[in-house]
Residue frames relative to the residue before (quaternion, step in Angstrom):
aa qw qx qy qz dx dy dz
X 1.0000 0.0000 0.0000 0.0000 0.00 0.00 0.00
X 0.0243 0.7959 -0.6030 0.0473 3.52 -0.77 1.01
X 0.5749 0.6142 -0.4176 0.3432 3.55 -1.27 -0.01
X 0.7829 -0.3250 0.2393 0.4735 3.53 -1.36 -0.17
X 0.7769 0.3164 -0.2478 0.4847 3.53 -0.96 0.86
X 0.4897 0.6658 -0.4438 0.3463 3.59 1.23 -0.06
X 0.4530 -0.6672 0.5195 0.2823 3.56 -1.13 0.69
X 0.6143 -0.5220 0.4199 0.4170 3.58 -1.20 0.42
X 0.0302 0.7940 -0.6036 0.0653 3.55 -1.07 0.85
X 0.0959 -0.7684 0.6300 0.0588 3.50 -1.32 0.42
X 0.2794 -0.7516 0.5715 0.1745 3.56 -0.77 1.02
X 0.0885 0.7920 -0.6016 0.0547 3.53 -1.27 0.45
X 0.3966 -0.6977 0.5437 0.2453 3.55 -1.31 0.28
X 0.0349 -0.7523 0.6578 0.0078 3.53 -1.08 0.88
X 0.8350 -0.1377 0.0482 0.5305 3.59 -0.55 1.19
X 0.7520 -0.4237 0.1981 0.4646 3.55 0.92 0.98
X 0.6278 0.5101 -0.3416 0.4785 3.60 1.27 -0.12
X 0.3993 -0.7173 0.5274 0.2187 3.56 -1.06 0.86
X 0.0443 -0.7965 0.6022 -0.0312 3.57 -0.71 1.15
X 0.1565 -0.7308 0.6468 0.1518 3.55 -1.32 0.41
X 0.2098 -0.7546 0.6129 0.1047 3.53 -0.94 1.00
X 0.1494 -0.7846 0.5996 0.0508 3.57 -0.77 1.12
X 0.3069 -0.6912 0.6149 0.2235 3.56 -1.13 0.67
X 0.2239 -0.8302 0.5043 0.0798 3.55 -0.28 1.33
X 0.7981 -0.1168 0.1349 0.5755 3.57 0.86 -0.92
X 0.1627 -0.7430 0.6385 0.1170 3.55 -1.37 0.39
X 0.3749 -0.6993 0.5692 0.2154 3.55 -1.01 0.91
X 0.6702 -0.4825 0.3595 0.4344 3.62 -1.18 0.32
X 0.6315 0.5339 -0.3325 0.4534 3.62 1.13 -0.58
X 0.5591 -0.6008 0.3928 0.4149 3.60 1.22 -0.34
X 0.5181 0.6222 -0.4231 0.4067 3.58 1.23 -0.33
X 0.1421 -0.8374 0.5263 0.0391 3.58 -0.87 0.91
X 0.3846 -0.6642 0.5872 0.2573 3.49 -1.42 0.17
X 0.0929 -0.7909 0.6043 0.0250 3.54 -0.77 1.11
X 0.1449 -0.7843 0.6017 0.0441 3.55 -1.13 0.72
X 0.1956 -0.7889 0.5777 0.0752 3.57 -0.69 1.17
X 0.0462 -0.7601 0.6481 0.0064 3.57 -1.00 0.96
X 0.2697 -0.7606 0.5738 0.1399 3.57 -0.91 0.98
X 0.5232 -0.6302 0.4778 0.3176 3.57 -1.10 0.75
X 0.6858 0.4587 -0.2786 0.4917 3.60 1.11 -0.63
X 0.4587 -0.7177 0.4490 0.2699 3.60 -0.80 0.94
X 0.6047 0.5841 -0.3672 0.3979 3.64 1.16 -0.29
X 0.6646 0.4908 -0.3011 0.4763 3.60 1.23 -0.25
X 0.4044 -0.7256 0.5129 0.2165 3.58 -0.97 0.94
X 0.5463 -0.6026 0.4773 0.3327 3.57 -1.11 0.77
X 0.1603 -0.7759 0.6052 0.0776 3.54 -1.28 0.50
X 0.2331 -0.7317 0.6222 0.1522 3.55 -1.22 0.61
X 0.0083 0.7971 -0.6034 0.0199 3.56 -1.14 0.65
X 0.4762 -0.6219 0.5305 0.3241 3.53 -1.29 0.38
X 0.2526 -0.7484 0.5974 0.1384 3.54 -1.02 0.85
X 0.4570 -0.7036 0.4618 0.2877 3.61 -0.77 0.97
X 0.5520 -0.5941 0.4741 0.3429 3.54 -1.19 0.63
X 0.8254 0.2666 -0.1901 0.4599 3.53 -1.14 0.68
X 0.6699 0.4679 -0.2983 0.4932 3.60 1.23 0.20
X 0.2414 -0.7757 0.5710 0.1182 3.58 -0.56 1.17
X 0.6045 -0.5691 0.4029 0.3851 3.60 -1.09 0.58
X 0.6199 0.5590 -0.3408 0.4325 3.61 1.04 -0.70
X 0.6618 0.5196 -0.2924 0.4545 3.59 1.21 -0.55
X 0.5507 0.6318 -0.3964 0.3748 3.61 1.23 -0.23
X 0.2611 -0.7157 0.6208 0.1849 3.54 -0.96 0.86
X 0.7323 -0.4335 0.2804 0.4439 3.61 -1.25 0.13
X 0.6417 0.5284 -0.3252 0.4509 3.59 1.05 -0.75
X 0.6687 0.4811 -0.2973 0.4828 3.61 0.96 -0.84
X 0.5947 0.5598 -0.3479 0.4603 3.59 1.10 -0.72
X 0.6827 0.4821 -0.2753 0.4751 3.57 0.89 -0.99
X 0.6323 0.5344 -0.3376 0.4478 3.61 0.98 -0.82
X 0.6554 0.4909 -0.3171 0.4785 3.61 0.98 -0.77
X 0.6262 0.5285 -0.3349 0.4653 3.59 1.02 -0.77
X 0.6792 0.4914 -0.2921 0.4603 3.58 0.90 -0.93
X 0.6719 0.4768 -0.2995 0.4811 3.61 1.07 -0.69
X 0.5601 0.6327 -0.3774 0.3788 3.60 1.22 -0.38
X 0.2735 -0.7450 0.5884 0.1547 3.51 -1.34 0.35
X 0.5144 -0.6373 0.4649 0.3363 3.59 -1.08 0.64
X 0.6414 -0.5071 0.4034 0.4109 3.53 -1.30 0.31
X 0.4179 -0.6787 0.5400 0.2704 3.56 -1.21 0.55
X 0.6827 -0.4732 0.3547 0.4292 3.57 -1.30 0.02
X 0.6563 0.4873 -0.3123 0.4840 3.60 1.26 -0.19
X 0.6786 0.4198 -0.2724 0.5377 3.60 1.29 0.35
X 0.0371 0.7863 -0.6159 0.0325 3.56 -1.17 0.64
X 0.3185 -0.7179 0.5849 0.2025 3.56 -1.10 0.75
X 0.0045 -0.7548 0.6558 0.0107 3.53 -1.17 0.81
X 0.2489 -0.7445 0.6017 0.1476 3.55 -1.24 0.53
X 0.3441 -0.7637 0.5077 0.2017 3.57 -0.74 1.06
X 0.7468 -0.4363 0.2812 0.4158 3.57 -1.29 0.11
X 0.6846 0.4596 -0.2762 0.4938 3.56 1.22 -0.43
X 0.5944 -0.5996 0.3482 0.4074 3.58 1.28 0.05
X 0.4671 0.6725 -0.4557 0.3491 3.59 1.24 0.07
X 0.3432 -0.7378 0.5532 0.1782 3.57 -1.00 0.91
X 0.0855 -0.7969 0.5980 -0.0019 3.57 -0.86 1.07
X 0.2185 -0.7325 0.6270 0.1505 3.53 -1.18 0.67
X 0.1655 -0.7644 0.6188 0.0734 3.56 -0.76 1.11
X 0.0198 -0.8076 0.5882 -0.0376 3.57 -0.75 1.10
X 0.4410 -0.6730 0.5285 0.2707 3.56 -0.96 0.86
X 0.1328 -0.7700 0.6197 0.0742 3.56 -1.14 0.71
X 0.7118 0.4263 -0.3266 0.4526 3.54 -1.18 0.50
X 0.6839 -0.4905 0.3400 0.4196 3.56 -1.28 0.12
X 0.4987 -0.6778 0.4586 0.2855 3.58 -0.79 1.04
X 0.6396 0.5437 -0.3403 0.4237 3.63 0.97 -0.76
X 0.6181 0.5872 -0.3518 0.3866 3.62 1.15 -0.50
X 0.5142 0.6702 -0.4212 0.3301 3.59 1.15 -0.50
X 0.8450 0.1107 -0.1164 0.5101 3.53 -0.69 1.12
X 0.6603 0.5038 -0.3123 0.4611 3.61 1.24 -0.05
X 0.7891 -0.3391 0.2346 0.4552 3.52 -1.30 -0.31
X 0.7137 0.4031 -0.2527 0.5141 3.61 1.16 -0.39
X 0.2076 0.8282 -0.4992 0.1476 3.58 1.18 0.51
X 0.6315 0.5502 -0.3430 0.4253 3.59 1.08 -0.53
X 0.6245 0.5476 -0.3378 0.4427 3.59 1.23 -0.18
X 0.6405 0.5036 -0.3330 0.4746 3.60 1.21 -0.14
X 0.0832 0.7874 -0.6088 0.0485 3.51 -1.31 0.25
X 0.4125 -0.6720 0.5511 0.2730 3.50 -1.35 -0.32
X 0.1520 -0.7309 0.6552 0.1152 3.51 -1.22 0.60
X 0.1113 -0.7810 0.6135 0.0356 3.55 -0.83 1.05
X 0.0397 -0.7978 0.6000 -0.0439 3.56 -0.65 1.21
X 0.3761 -0.7115 0.5443 0.2369 3.56 -0.86 0.97
X 0.3337 -0.7664 0.5294 0.1447 3.53 -0.80 1.12
X 0.7808 0.4029 -0.1758 0.4441 3.56 0.90 -0.94
X 0.7921 0.1662 -0.0874 0.5808 3.62 1.20 -0.31
X 0.5278 -0.5974 0.4923 0.3495 3.54 -1.29 0.35
X 0.1891 0.7513 -0.6010 0.1966 3.57 -0.40 1.31
X 0.5973 -0.5603 0.4154 0.3959 3.59 -1.12 0.45
X 0.4803 -0.6236 0.5328 0.3108 3.55 -1.13 0.71
X 0.2304 -0.7619 0.5929 0.1217 3.60 -1.01 0.87
X 0.1408 -0.7749 0.6139 0.0540 3.58 -0.85 1.01
X 0.0879 -0.7855 0.6122 0.0207 3.56 -0.87 1.00
X 0.2142 -0.8008 0.5497 0.1029 3.59 -0.27 1.25
X 0.8315 0.2157 -0.1788 0.4797 3.56 -1.07 0.87
X 0.5722 0.5807 -0.3871 0.4308 3.60 1.23 0.08
X 0.1822 -0.7716 0.5963 0.1259 3.57 -1.20 0.50
X 0.5668 -0.6142 0.4288 0.3430 3.56 -1.05 0.72
X 0.6639 0.5042 -0.3071 0.4591 3.58 1.01 -0.76
X 0.6966 0.4774 -0.2617 0.4673 3.58 1.22 -0.49
X 0.7223 0.3925 -0.2386 0.5170 3.63 1.24 -0.01
X 0.3793 -0.7040 0.5554 0.2280 3.55 -0.99 0.89
X 0.6796 -0.4519 0.3730 0.4414 3.55 -1.31 0.16
X 0.6480 0.5287 -0.3171 0.4473 3.60 0.94 -0.88
X 0.6530 0.5000 -0.3171 0.4723 3.61 1.00 -0.76
X 0.6405 0.5110 -0.3236 0.4732 3.58 0.99 -0.77
X 0.6512 0.5176 -0.3063 0.4628 3.58 0.93 -0.90
X 0.6305 0.5357 -0.3346 0.4511 3.58 0.98 -0.79
X 0.6723 0.5015 -0.3048 0.4512 3.61 1.01 -0.75
X 0.7103 0.4097 -0.2794 0.4996 3.63 1.08 -0.44
X 0.5580 0.6560 -0.3572 0.3615 3.56 1.29 -0.07
X 0.3983 0.7122 -0.4879 0.3100 3.63 1.21 0.24
X 0.6726 -0.4738 0.3556 0.4435 3.60 -1.20 0.33
X 0.6151 -0.5815 0.3803 0.3727 3.57 -1.03 0.83
X 0.7930 0.2828 -0.2425 0.4820 3.53 -0.98 0.95
X 0.7037 0.3733 -0.2583 0.5465 3.63 1.23 -0.11
X 0.2565 -0.7725 0.5656 0.1326 3.55 -0.50 1.20
X 0.5024 -0.6494 0.4688 0.3257 3.61 -0.88 0.83
X 0.5595 -0.6034 0.4506 0.3462 3.55 -1.13 0.62
X 0.3155 -0.7375 0.5630 0.1992 3.57 -1.09 0.69
X 0.4819 0.6732 -0.4369 0.3516 3.60 1.19 0.24
């Protein structure tokens, strides 16, 4: 996904594979969340902390690799999906894992955050990652820009 509204990104090579590092968010302290996506489907996405005061454009190849090595793969409570426009989204389970399917099922949900562009975060109350296909997740983020789909 490119164009207006795109998040900062930096491409790079790790062991011959082409990766893109996206700057997803920054805390008031300057500490950031970075997200690595590989062009090859056989490689798992990775999340990493971005140091305060350091822009992605300022990273040399060694710093890029160090962030990749410090990164961690997604957990079983996270999944990447790509919408019809090519935007990359991270779906993350929220609430206590033990509640899924149990008496506290209303306390769980999903948060969908666009990794590649500035889009509103979508919250889905009572939904579970295991209970939704990629197509269902994409349908929920497909509302007009600035309007989060209803979780009812």
